[in-house]
N, C-alpha and C positions, 0 to 999 in steps of 0.2 A: 244223541239228540242234537240237532243243529241249532245254533244260536239264532236269535231273531235277526232279521235283516230289515233295516229301516226302509230300504228301497221297496222291499216286498210289502211292508205294512203301508207305505204311502201309495203303492199301486192298488192294493185292495181298497183302501179308503177312497181313492179317486174313482175307481170303477163303481163302487157303491154309490158315490155321490152322483155320478153321471146317470146311472140306472134310476135312482130315486128321482132325480130332477126330471128325466124324460117321462117316467110314468106319471109323476105328479102333474106335469104340464099337460099330458095327454088326457088325464082324467078331469082336471079342472076346466080345460077348454071344451070338454064334452058335456059339461054341466054338473059334474059331481061336486059335492061339498067336501072340502078337506076336513079331516078330523083332528081335533086338538090332541097334542101329545101329553100323556099324564105326567105330572111332576114327579111321580115315583120313579120314572126312568132315571132322572138325575140322581135321586137319592140312592137307588140300588147300584148305579154305576160308581158313585163315590164310595159306598160301603164295600163293594168288591175291590176297589183300588186300595182302600185302607187295609183290608184283609191281606191282599197280595203284598203290600209293603210290610205288614207285621210279620207274615210268614217268611218273607225274604230276609228281613232283618235278623230273625233267629238263625237262619242258615248262614248269613254273613258272619254272625258272631261265632258260630260253630267253626267256620272256615278259619277264623282268626284265633281259635283255641279257647274262646271264652264261654262256650256252651258245649262241653264235652258229652253231655247226655243226649244230644239230639240223634234220633234214629236216621241212618242213611236213607231209609225208605221214605221218611217224612221229607227229607231234603229233596229227593227225586220227585215226590208229589208236589212239592212247592214249586219247583221249576216248571212242571207241567201246568200247574194252575196259573203261574205268572204268564206263561206264553199264551194260554187260553184267554186270559184277561186282555193281553195286548191285541190279539186277533179280534176278540169280541168288541173291544173298545174301538178299533178302527172301523169295524163294520157298523157299529152304532153311530159313530161320528160321521162317517161318510153317508150313511142312509138318511139320518135326520138332517144332516147339513144340506144334502141335495134337496130334500123335501122343503126345508126352510127357504133355500135359495129360489126354488121354483115359485114359492108363494110371495116372494118379495116383489115380483113383477106387479102385484096388485096390493102394494103397501098402503095405498090410500083407503082401502076398504078395511075398516077397523077390525071386524071379526077375523079376516084372513091375516091381518097383521099380528093379532094375538096368537093365532095358530103358528105363524112363522116364528114368533119369539119363543113359544114353547118348544118348537123343533130345534131352534138354535141352543136353547138351554140343555136339551137332551143331547145334542151333539157335543156340547161342552163337557157334559158328564162322560160321554163316550171317549172323548179325547183324554180326560183325566184318568179313566180306566186304562186306556192304552199306555199312557206314560207310566203309570204306576206299575203295570205289568212288565213293561220293558225295564224299568229300574230294578224291580224285584228279580227279574231273570238275570240281569247283570250281576247282582249281588250273589246269585247262586252259581254263576258260571266259574269254571276253573280257568283262570287266566294264564296258566303255565304254558299252554300251547301258543299263546300270543308272544310270550317271551322267547320261545324257541324259534318262532318264525320272524322275529323282529330283525331288522338289519343292524349289523354292528355299528357302533359309533365310530366314525372315521378319525376322531381326534385321539 
């Protein structure tokens, strides 16, 4: 399995933000009313991030020899879950971030301002999920290949 790439995650988030911004502007200018984002998006994203960090921490302890009873299958599932959290998080952050940005053009209209704020809170939750997934994936990764590919110290 390939490790996460920050540039790939950033590209996915940026594309999602651009698509969401464009669709939202198109719909709002054609007369559609934007829908509020449920606060549960933030809650579920944070819960998913906490789970990823918890599972990743147990794998990290296993790799340090402090949790010898951990199943290798559970460790593999943990890294897959962590990567899924990272990708889902940037999609959520980009999508709701673009939605919120499109609505900020009408910030003086109080109902749309409230929808934009709810979208930004959901984007914050997505960002937290992405970071938690990336951290958990890092804890699960075997860094021995990094040491082999590192340049020798010239000193």
